[in-house]
ROTOR-388307 format. One line per field, with one value per residue: residue number from 0; residue in one letter; x, y, z of N, C-alpha, C in turn. Coordinates in steps of 0.1 Angstrom, whole numbers, always signed. Layout:
<rofis>
i = c(NUM ...)
aa = c(a ...)
n.xx = c(X ...)
n.yy = c(Y ...)
n.zz = c(Z ...)
ca.xx = c(X ...)
ca.yy = c(Y ...)
ca.zz = c(Z ...)
c.xx = c(X ...)
c.yy = c(Y ...)
c.zz = c(Z ...)
</rofis>
This chain:
<rofis>
i = c(0 1 2 3 4 5 6 7 8 9 10 11 12 13 14 15 16 17 18 19 20 21 22 23 24 25 26 27 28 29 30 31 32 33 34 35 36 37 38 39 40 41 42 43 44 45 46 47 48 49 50 51 52 53 54 55 56 57 58 59 60 61 62 63 64 65 66 67 68 69 70 71 72 73 74 75 76 77 78 79 80 81 82 83 84 85 86 87 88 89 90 91 92 93 94 95 96 97 98 99 100 101 102 103 104 105 106 107 108 109 110 111 112 113 114 115 116 117 118 119 120 121 122 123 124 125 126 127 128 129 130 131 132 133 134 135 136 137 138 139 140 141 142 143 144 145 146 147 148 149 150 151 152 153 154 155 156 157 158 159 160 161 162 163 164 165 166 167 168 169 170 171 172 173 174 175 176 177 178 179 180 181 182 183 184 185 186 187 188 189 190 191 192 193 194 195 196 197 198 199 200 201 202 203 204 205 206 207 208 209 210 211 212 213 214 215 216 217 218 219 220 221 222 223 224 225 226 227 228 229 230 231 232 233 234 235 236 237 238 239 240 241 242 243 244 245 246 247 248 249 250 251 252 253 254 255 256 257 258 259 260 261 262 263 264 265 266 267 268 269 270 271 272 273 274 275 276 277 278 279 280 281 282 283 284 285 286 287 288 289 290 291 292 293 294 295 296 297 298 299 300 301 302 303 304 305 306 307 308 309 310 311 312 313 314 315 316 317 318 319 320 321 322 323 324 325 326 327 328 329 330 331 332 333 334 335 336 337 338 339 340 341 342 343 344 345 346 347 348 349 350 351 352 353 354 355 356)
aa = c(m n p t p f r p c v l a l i g l a s l l a s v t a q n k q t i i p k k y a g g g t a r t l v p f s e q p l h y q q t f s a a v m k e q l s e p v r l r g i s f k s k g t g d a s m q i e v q l s i s s f s g g p l n a v f s r n m k a d t v t v v p k r f v t l p v s t g g f d l a l p f a q d w i w d g e s a i i l d i q i y s n g n q s r q f f y w w d s i a p d l q g g v n a q y a l g a n s t i a n v p l s n q g l m a q f d y q k g l t m n y g a g c k g q g g f v p k i g a s s l p t v g n p n f r i n v s s a r p q t f g i l m w g s s d k n w g p v t l p f a l v n i g i p n c t l l a e p l d l v a a q i t g g s p g s g i g s l p f p i p p s s l l i g y n l y m q w a v i d d t n n a a l d l v f s d a m r v i i g)
n.xx = c(+7 +8 +19 +17 -6 -16 -2 -5 -34 -35 -26 -47 -65 -61 -67 -90 -93 -115 -138 -135 -143 -136 -122 -123 -94 -98 -86 -61 -58 -29 -15 +15 +42 +37 +34 +22 -5 -22 -23 -7 +24 +25 +21 +18 +27 +40 +44 +21 +6 +21 +44 +53 +74 +99 +100 +110 +105 +115 +108 +119 +130 +123 +97 +80 +79 +69 +43 +36 +41 +56 +62 +47 +19 +19 -7 -17 -14 -25 -26 -24 -47 -47 -70 -97 -117 -102 -97 -106 -84 -69 -41 -10 +7 +33 +43 +65 +82 +107 +127 +147 +180 +185 +200 +213 +197 +205 +218 +215 +187 +182 +197 +192 +171 +161 +169 +145 +126 +89 +69 +46 +25 +18 +23 -3 -33 -49 -80 -76 -101 -125 -108 -109 -95 -90 -73 -73 -60 -59 -42 -45 -24 -16 +2 +10 +36 +60 +65 +95 +94 +118 +128 +139 +117 +114 +95 +90 +84 +68 +60 +40 +27 -6 -40 -40 -23 +2 +12 +18 -5 -32 -36 -35 -12 -9 +20 +48 +67 +104 +117 +138 +132 +111 +106 +112 +123 +132 +134 +138 +133 +130 +109 +98 +112 +138 +171 +188 +180 +176 +167 +167 +149 +155 +145 +117 +82 +57 +33 +16 -8 -13 -23 -30 -22 -21 -4 +14 +45 +79 +111 +141 +178 +198 +198 +214 +234 +222 +218 +233 +237 +218 +199 +174 +143 +120 +83 +53 +18 -2 -21 -13 -39 -66 -88 -83 -83 -68 -42 -4 +30 +54 +77 +107 +132 +147 +162 +146 +120 +122 +123 +109 +110 +93 +97 +86 +84 +81 +102 +129 +153 +160 +158 +149 +178 +194 +211 +195 +205 +222 +249 +250 +273 +281 +267 +273 +262 +278 +283 +258 +225 +203 +176 +156 +128 +127 +104 +79 +76 +69 +60 +67 +64 +85 +84 +90 +116 +140 +176 +171 +141 +126 +98 +77 +49 +26 -6 -16 -37 -57 -72 -101 -100 -102 -78 -59 -42 -16 +3 +33 +55 +79 +96 +112 +123 +136 +156 +157 +189 +214 +237 +257 +277 +275 +272 +244 +219 +212 +198 +190 +167 +165 +148 +112 +95 +66 +36 +5 -23)
n.yy = c(-10 +22 +46 +74 +89 +88 +102 +132 +125 +114 +138 +155 +144 +149 +170 +160 +136 +129 +123 +98 +63 +38 +7 -28 -53 -87 -117 -137 -165 -191 -221 -240 -264 -251 -274 -294 -289 -299 -320 -338 -367 -384 -391 -385 -383 -363 -327 -323 -345 -360 -368 -342 -317 -306 -286 -281 -263 -254 -233 -229 -202 -206 -215 -204 -181 -188 -187 -164 -131 -105 -86 -100 -94 -118 -133 -162 -195 -228 -263 -290 -320 -360 -378 -391 -391 -391 -388 -357 -338 -322 -300 -280 -255 -236 -215 -197 -177 -167 -150 -173 -181 -200 -229 -258 -272 -260 -276 -272 -254 -225 -213 -210 -195 -158 -125 -110 -129 -138 -143 -160 -172 -173 -191 -216 -234 -255 -266 -298 -305 -331 -351 -341 -346 -323 -288 -287 -278 -249 -220 -187 -161 -141 -112 -98 -112 -98 -113 -106 -108 -122 -140 -172 -193 -195 -219 -223 -251 -257 -282 -288 -305 -326 -334 -364 -370 -364 -379 -397 -399 -408 -393 -381 -366 -350 -352 -343 -368 -377 -353 -337 -319 -305 -281 -280 -284 -305 -310 -323 -329 -348 -330 -300 -279 -286 -282 -289 -301 -339 -352 -358 -346 -348 -327 -333 -329 -307 -292 -259 -236 -205 -176 -142 -111 -80 -50 -32 -17 -10 -9 +6 +8 +35 +65 +95 +113 +144 +173 +169 +141 +126 +102 +107 +92 +73 +63 +49 +56 +39 +6 +6 +4 +7 +34 +37 +66 +78 +76 +79 +95 +91 +110 +110 +113 +137 +166 +195 +220 +225 +222 +196 +178 +157 +131 +114 +89 +61 +43 +27 +24 +43 +76 +94 +95 +91 +68 +46 +35 +66 +82 +114 +131 +141 +164 +177 +180 +151 +116 +109 +97 +100 +74 +75 +82 +109 +121 +135 +165 +172 +195 +195 +207 +207 +197 +195 +196 +188 +181 +151 +144 +154 +154 +150 +149 +139 +139 +110 +102 +72 +66 +48 +28 -5 -3 +3 -17 -33 -16 -2 +23 +49 +61 +90 +110 +141 +165 +197 +210 +226 +216 +196 +202 +204 +218 +222 +227 +201 +169 +133 +108 +75 +52 +43 +21 +14 -4 -10 -24)
n.zz = c(+1 -9 +10 +12 +13 +40 +56 +56 +63 +89 +101 +100 +112 +138 +157 +156 +170 +192 +181 +170 +168 +191 +180 +189 +182 +171 +187 +166 +149 +147 +131 +143 +135 +102 +84 +100 +107 +102 +119 +141 +138 +158 +193 +225 +260 +274 +279 +297 +307 +324 +351 +376 +359 +338 +314 +279 +246 +211 +185 +151 +135 +108 +109 +124 +105 +83 +89 +99 +91 +99 +127 +158 +183 +206 +223 +232 +241 +223 +233 +211 +218 +213 +199 +219 +245 +266 +301 +321 +340 +369 +365 +371 +361 +348 +322 +303 +282 +253 +231 +211 +204 +183 +169 +187 +218 +249 +274 +301 +316 +320 +304 +275 +276 +273 +273 +269 +278 +293 +316 +304 +314 +342 +374 +381 +385 +357 +341 +322 +297 +291 +264 +231 +209 +197 +202 +232 +254 +264 +268 +280 +276 +302 +302 +269 +242 +225 +194 +172 +148 +134 +150 +161 +183 +223 +247 +277 +297 +333 +351 +378 +398 +392 +393 +395 +424 +415 +398 +368 +339 +318 +288 +258 +240 +206 +183 +173 +153 +155 +126 +107 +90 +107 +126 +153 +183 +215 +251 +285 +322 +352 +373 +384 +391 +383 +368 +348 +316 +315 +292 +257 +233 +200 +169 +173 +191 +203 +186 +179 +188 +181 +200 +186 +178 +153 +155 +170 +189 +185 +197 +188 +182 +189 +212 +214 +239 +257 +281 +313 +308 +299 +281 +254 +254 +233 +233 +238 +247 +242 +224 +189 +174 +150 +146 +175 +191 +211 +207 +215 +210 +228 +246 +271 +294 +288 +280 +300 +298 +271 +235 +214 +189 +164 +141 +112 +90 +66 +64 +74 +65 +40 +34 +7 -10 +7 +29 +55 +85 +96 +100 +119 +125 +100 +95 +115 +139 +165 +174 +173 +155 +130 +123 +118 +88 +79 +69 +77 +105 +134 +162 +201 +234 +255 +290 +327 +353 +359 +353 +327 +333 +314 +299 +270 +245 +218 +205 +182 +167 +151 +126 +120 +101 +82 +64 +71 +86 +93 +82 +88 +103 +114 +142 +152 +180 +179 +201 +212 +221 +241 +247 +234 +219 +197 +163 +152 +175 +190 +198 +199 +203 +209 +179 +166 +158 +144 +143 +128 +140)
ca.xx = c(-1 +14 +17 +19 -22 -16 +2 -17 -50 -30 -22 -57 -72 -47 -81 -106 -96 -126 -151 -134 -145 -127 -126 -115 -90 -99 -74 -62 -51 -21 -10 +29 +46 +23 +34 +16 -15 -37 -26 +13 +25 +27 +15 +34 +25 +50 +49 +13 +3 +35 +45 +62 +88 +107 +101 +115 +104 +120 +105 +130 +125 +118 +87 +73 +82 +64 +24 +35 +49 +58 +62 +29 +18 +19 -16 -23 -15 -26 -22 -39 -50 -44 -77 -107 -123 -92 -108 -103 -79 -62 -27 -5 +14 +36 +44 +76 +86 +116 +135 +160 +195 +192 +212 +212 +192 +217 +210 +211 +176 +184 +207 +182 +160 +172 +164 +130 +119 +79 +62 +32 +8 +21 +21 -10 -38 -61 -85 -81 -115 -123 -99 -120 -90 -89 -68 -79 -56 -58 -35 -48 -13 -17 +5 +12 +46 +65 +74 +101 +93 +125 +137 +130 +107 +112 +86 +98 +71 +69 +47 +44 +11 -21 -48 -35 -13 +14 +17 +18 -18 -30 -38 -25 -13 -7 +31 +53 +75 +115 +113 +146 +121 +100 +115 +111 +134 +126 +141 +132 +137 +115 +112 +93 +122 +153 +179 +196 +177 +184 +160 +168 +139 +156 +137 +102 +77 +42 +23 +9 -17 -11 -37 -20 -27 -14 -7 +24 +54 +92 +122 +156 +185 +203 +195 +225 +234 +219 +220 +231 +243 +208 +194 +160 +136 +107 +74 +38 +8 -15 -15 -14 -49 -70 -96 -79 -83 -59 -26 +0 +43 +60 +98 +112 +144 +148 +164 +133 +118 +127 +112 +113 +104 +88 +104 +84 +78 +73 +112 +138 +164 +159 +151 +151 +191 +203 +206 +199 +210 +228 +260 +247 +284 +278 +258 +277 +259 +287 +273 +237 +223 +194 +171 +138 +132 +119 +94 +68 +82 +55 +70 +63 +67 +89 +80 +101 +127 +155 +181 +167 +133 +114 +88 +63 +38 +20 -15 -15 -50 -54 -85 -110 -99 -91 -71 -44 -37 -2 +8 +45 +57 +89 +97 +125 +125 +150 +154 +170 +193 +227 +248 +260 +289 +273 +269 +232 +218 +199 +201 +180 +159 +160 +136 +104 +87 +49 +26 -7 -30)
ca.yy = c(+0 +37 +53 +87 +93 +76 +109 +140 +119 +115 +153 +164 +143 +148 +179 +154 +124 +126 +119 +84 +53 +26 -7 -41 -58 -97 -124 -144 -179 -196 -234 -238 -254 -251 -288 -302 -281 -310 -330 -348 -382 -392 -390 -381 -376 -348 -328 -322 -356 -368 -367 -329 -318 -291 -291 -267 -271 -245 -229 -222 -188 -204 -219 -189 -166 -193 -184 -154 -129 -98 -91 -96 -96 -137 -135 -170 -209 -240 -271 -309 -336 -368 -386 -387 -394 -390 -383 -346 -337 -314 -295 -270 -249 -222 -212 -187 -176 -161 -160 -185 -182 -209 -244 -271 -264 -262 -288 -257 -246 -211 -205 -207 -180 -145 -109 -111 -140 -130 -153 -154 -181 -176 -209 -219 -248 -253 -282 -303 -314 -349 -348 -342 -344 -306 -277 -286 -269 -232 -207 -172 -154 -129 -102 -102 -115 -94 -117 -95 -111 -125 -150 -183 -189 -212 -225 -229 -252 -258 -285 -286 -309 -327 -345 -376 -376 -359 -391 -399 -402 -409 -378 -380 -350 -345 -344 -346 -376 -373 -348 -325 -308 -301 -270 -280 -296 -303 -315 -322 -333 -347 -323 -291 -268 -292 -265 -295 -315 -351 -360 -347 -350 -344 -328 -334 -320 -305 -283 -255 -232 -191 -167 -132 -97 -72 -38 -29 -11 -18 +3 +3 +20 +40 +79 +104 +120 +155 +177 +155 +132 +116 +100 +112 +78 +74 +57 +52 +58 +27 +2 +15 -2 +11 +33 +44 +78 +80 +69 +91 +97 +103 +111 +109 +111 +147 +180 +202 +230 +229 +217 +180 +174 +143 +128 +100 +85 +53 +38 +25 +20 +49 +87 +95 +87 +91 +57 +51 +49 +82 +91 +129 +140 +143 +176 +186 +169 +141 +107 +110 +87 +93 +62 +68 +86 +126 +127 +148 +173 +180 +201 +196 +209 +193 +204 +189 +202 +185 +173 +144 +150 +164 +151 +154 +137 +145 +129 +106 +90 +63 +60 +33 +24 -16 -6 +6 -29 -39 -6 +6 +40 +48 +76 +93 +126 +151 +177 +214 +209 +230 +208 +187 +205 +205 +226 +219 +222 +190 +155 +125 +96 +60 +53 +33 +10 +9 -16 -12 -38)
ca.zz = c(+2 -8 +25 +8 +20 +49 +65 +57 +70 +102 +109 +96 +123 +153 +163 +160 +182 +202 +171 +164 +177 +190 +175 +198 +180 +175 +184 +151 +155 +135 +141 +138 +116 +91 +76 +106 +108 +100 +123 +141 +130 +171 +208 +235 +275 +277 +295 +307 +315 +334 +363 +375 +350 +335 +298 +266 +234 +202 +175 +142 +128 +95 +107 +129 +91 +75 +90 +105 +78 +103 +142 +163 +197 +209 +229 +239 +230 +227 +223 +205 +224 +204 +202 +220 +254 +277 +314 +328 +348 +365 +364 +378 +350 +345 +310 +297 +264 +249 +218 +210 +193 +173 +170 +197 +230 +261 +287 +311 +314 +316 +293 +263 +277 +265 +276 +265 +286 +299 +323 +303 +322 +360 +382 +383 +382 +348 +339 +313 +297 +282 +251 +217 +197 +196 +209 +242 +262 +258 +277 +279 +281 +313 +292 +255 +243 +209 +186 +166 +134 +129 +156 +167 +202 +230 +255 +290 +306 +342 +358 +394 +401 +390 +401 +396 +431 +410 +387 +348 +333 +300 +286 +246 +229 +194 +187 +157 +153 +147 +119 +104 +85 +112 +131 +168 +193 +230 +263 +296 +329 +359 +387 +380 +393 +376 +367 +336 +313 +306 +282 +245 +222 +188 +156 +183 +200 +201 +178 +188 +180 +186 +191 +181 +173 +150 +166 +183 +189 +186 +196 +177 +178 +203 +208 +217 +248 +262 +290 +321 +295 +295 +264 +253 +249 +225 +235 +232 +253 +239 +212 +175 +168 +139 +155 +186 +195 +218 +206 +217 +208 +241 +247 +281 +298 +277 +283 +304 +293 +255 +223 +205 +172 +165 +127 +112 +78 +62 +63 +83 +56 +35 +31 -3 -15 +19 +34 +70 +98 +88 +112 +119 +123 +87 +96 +129 +154 +167 +181 +169 +145 +121 +125 +112 +76 +83 +60 +87 +115 +144 +175 +207 +242 +266 +305 +337 +368 +365 +335 +320 +335 +305 +290 +260 +240 +207 +201 +169 +167 +142 +119 +120 +85 +79 +53 +76 +94 +87 +78 +93 +100 +120 +145 +163 +187 +182 +213 +212 +241 +237 +256 +227 +218 +178 +152 +156 +188 +185 +205 +191 +210 +202 +171 +169 +148 +149 +131 +129 +140)
c.xx = c(+10 +13 +18 +3 -21 -12 -7 -28 -47 -30 -37 -67 -67 -62 -89 -109 -108 -140 -148 -135 -136 -127 -118 -113 -96 -84 -75 -52 -42 -16 +4 +30 +33 +18 +25 +1 -26 -36 -3 +11 +23 +19 +21 +28 +31 +45 +35 +7 +14 +35 +53 +74 +87 +105 +105 +111 +106 +112 +115 +121 +119 +107 +75 +71 +73 +44 +25 +49 +55 +56 +46 +30 +10 +5 -20 -17 -23 -24 -33 -42 -52 -56 -87 -113 -118 -98 -101 -98 -72 -52 -23 +3 +20 +42 +56 +77 +95 +118 +146 +169 +191 +202 +205 +211 +207 +211 +209 +200 +179 +193 +202 +170 +169 +164 +150 +121 +106 +74 +47 +20 +18 +15 +6 -25 -49 -64 -82 -92 -113 -118 -110 -109 -84 -80 -77 -74 -55 -56 -34 -35 -17 -12 +11 +28 +48 +69 +79 +99 +105 +133 +131 +127 +113 +103 +94 +85 +71 +57 +48 +36 +4 -28 -50 -27 -1 +17 +12 -2 -22 -43 -32 -26 -2 +6 +38 +68 +90 +111 +126 +137 +112 +97 +109 +122 +127 +133 +136 +141 +128 +121 +109 +106 +137 +157 +181 +186 +185 +177 +160 +156 +142 +149 +121 +98 +62 +39 +19 +2 -18 -19 -26 -31 -18 -16 +1 +34 +65 +105 +135 +165 +190 +198 +214 +225 +228 +226 +220 +238 +235 +202 +182 +153 +124 +99 +64 +28 -1 -7 -21 -25 -58 -86 -94 -75 -70 -46 -20 +17 +45 +79 +96 +124 +154 +154 +149 +132 +122 +118 +118 +105 +100 +85 +93 +84 +79 +91 +119 +152 +169 +153 +157 +166 +198 +199 +208 +199 +220 +235 +254 +262 +290 +275 +263 +273 +267 +279 +260 +238 +204 +189 +161 +139 +121 +113 +82 +75 +70 +67 +63 +66 +75 +90 +92 +108 +139 +161 +177 +150 +121 +108 +77 +55 +27 +10 -12 -24 -50 -71 -91 -112 -92 -83 -56 -36 -28 +3 +17 +52 +69 +94 +107 +119 +141 +145 +161 +176 +208 +237 +258 +275 +289 +270 +255 +230 +208 +207 +189 +179 +166 +152 +129 +99 +74 +44 +11 -15 -48)
c.yy = c(+14 +43 +64 +91 +92 +95 +123 +134 +123 +128 +161 +159 +143 +157 +171 +140 +119 +121 +105 +73 +42 +14 -18 -51 -75 -105 -135 -157 -189 -210 -234 -251 -259 -268 -296 -297 -292 -322 -336 -358 -390 -389 -393 -377 -365 -341 -325 -332 -364 -364 -350 -329 -306 -294 -280 -270 -254 -247 -224 -212 -190 -213 -212 -183 -176 -193 -168 -138 -107 -97 -89 -100 -110 -134 -146 -187 -219 -249 -286 -318 -346 -379 -383 -394 -393 -383 -368 -348 -323 -308 -282 -267 -236 -226 -198 -184 -167 -161 -169 -178 -189 -222 -250 -263 -270 -269 -279 -250 -229 -204 -205 -200 -165 -133 -108 -122 -129 -146 -150 -159 -183 -186 -207 -232 -240 -267 -288 -312 -325 -342 -350 -343 -331 -300 -275 -280 -257 -224 -196 -166 -143 -110 -109 -107 -110 -101 -104 -98 -120 -141 -163 -181 -202 -212 -230 -234 -257 -269 -289 -300 -317 -336 -360 -382 -375 -369 -391 -405 -404 -398 -379 -371 -355 -343 -348 -356 -370 -367 -338 -317 -299 -289 -268 -290 -294 -309 -311 -328 -333 -337 -307 -279 -274 -277 -275 -305 -327 -362 -355 -353 -342 -340 -334 -327 -313 -296 -274 -239 -216 -183 -150 -120 -89 -58 -35 -17 -18 -9 -2 +15 +28 +56 +84 +110 +135 +160 +163 +144 +122 +114 +102 +94 +82 +63 +57 +52 +42 +22 +11 +6 +8 +17 +37 +60 +86 +74 +77 +93 +102 +104 +114 +113 +123 +157 +188 +216 +236 +225 +204 +182 +161 +141 +116 +100 +67 +39 +37 +27 +34 +68 +93 +92 +83 +75 +56 +38 +57 +87 +108 +135 +145 +161 +181 +185 +152 +128 +109 +102 +91 +84 +62 +78 +101 +127 +138 +155 +175 +184 +201 +201 +200 +199 +190 +196 +203 +181 +159 +139 +151 +154 +156 +144 +147 +135 +126 +97 +91 +59 +48 +28 +6 -16 +0 -7 -33 -26 +1 +20 +36 +61 +74 +112 +129 +163 +187 +210 +212 +224 +197 +190 +202 +219 +232 +219 +209 +179 +147 +114 +84 +58 +43 +30 +9 +7 -14 -23 -36)
c.zz = c(+3 +5 +25 +13 +32 +63 +69 +67 +84 +109 +104 +110 +140 +162 +166 +165 +188 +192 +166 +174 +173 +182 +184 +185 +181 +176 +167 +153 +143 +142 +134 +145 +112 +86 +89 +113 +107 +110 +126 +138 +149 +179 +217 +250 +281 +270 +300 +312 +319 +347 +364 +368 +349 +316 +286 +255 +223 +189 +164 +139 +116 +100 +116 +117 +85 +75 +96 +100 +87 +120 +147 +179 +196 +221 +238 +236 +239 +219 +220 +220 +210 +207 +211 +235 +269 +289 +319 +337 +351 +369 +367 +367 +349 +333 +313 +286 +260 +234 +219 +199 +182 +180 +179 +213 +237 +271 +297 +306 +308 +306 +279 +264 +280 +271 +279 +272 +295 +310 +316 +308 +335 +367 +383 +377 +371 +347 +326 +308 +292 +271 +238 +207 +189 +202 +223 +254 +261 +269 +275 +283 +293 +308 +278 +255 +228 +204 +177 +151 +124 +136 +162 +184 +206 +238 +264 +300 +322 +346 +367 +398 +390 +396 +401 +410 +423 +397 +376 +353 +321 +290 +271 +240 +214 +194 +175 +164 +152 +128 +114 +96 +94 +118 +142 +173 +205 +234 +271 +306 +339 +370 +380 +382 +391 +371 +346 +328 +305 +300 +267 +238 +206 +180 +161 +193 +201 +193 +185 +180 +185 +187 +194 +175 +169 +159 +176 +177 +188 +183 +192 +179 +188 +196 +216 +233 +250 +274 +301 +317 +299 +282 +266 +248 +241 +233 +230 +242 +255 +227 +199 +170 +161 +147 +164 +186 +206 +216 +207 +215 +219 +238 +260 +280 +292 +287 +289 +299 +282 +246 +218 +193 +166 +147 +124 +93 +78 +63 +75 +76 +44 +31 +16 -10 -3 +27 +54 +77 +93 +100 +110 +118 +109 +90 +108 +138 +157 +176 +182 +156 +141 +121 +116 +99 +81 +72 +66 +98 +121 +157 +189 +218 +253 +281 +309 +345 +357 +352 +339 +331 +330 +302 +278 +256 +230 +208 +185 +167 +155 +138 +119 +106 +87 +71 +58 +83 +86 +84 +89 +90 +114 +125 +152 +166 +180 +189 +212 +222 +237 +244 +246 +222 +201 +174 +153 +168 +193 +196 +199 +198 +202 +190 +178 +159 +154 +137 +141 +126 +143)
</rofis>
């Protein structure tokens, strides 16, 4: 979609936010790996029908990107039973998720979890219904986890107890038999709090049905220091979903009692003939980088008292049009700051990618 009409459209709507109706985004669902969307080739009791254990499973970047073409907010996960009529059972479970570097699983569970780890299902009891052969175990996330559109991911599952006196019970799960092209790997050890896996499941694992939504922001790049050595930071007030009249772009950790300039466009790769990122030392601003295409510029007052306490905000209402779903914008703040020893009295924040959902 040609992005040009969207910029003036948003600017024209800045004063009309109260007239826009909010739209509630519906979760979408996708089964990963795509190859096994119709069902797996084996059955297993691991991990949900076993005695307490610690289980990890990876999904390769390739199988994620087969189904999801850009970053999304993962909002829940479901697992498929194998067959019908297995009796209802309570299990006590906790689930965390993070990006995964790829390659072999490290036997030390913690070494596979990255800085973006989120415990999306805090420790709690869930009830398995009588099995139907469908995605019977549904685990909505307590908070969204953002998949960056590029990385492999890893699930970390701890089973603490079950209604069968914490013993194994027969409730079968649809799984992938060893398949070099399956895109999954797993491992586990008995004991929910075990730290080292001793049972590898190479090229094996469970299928997963993810609940997801578009509409997210992702920060990238690095800003540069201003007054007091503080680096301005860009952020957002809410999710960028169609029909959201309250979406705002914020700046924080800036010099107070000055002005900021929000720059935004449709690329983080190019600004006309200029390749981004662009080192601004070339125009007299050392140690700073232009990270987003500055096709539109809007000024905002920055308030606050002491160095690094400056905050500012601009309304950026999103029209209630489904045509905007999947639209990408790239944004960065420039802040007037005369302590940078630069020919131009500006410092820059990090940047933010906005994907409308």
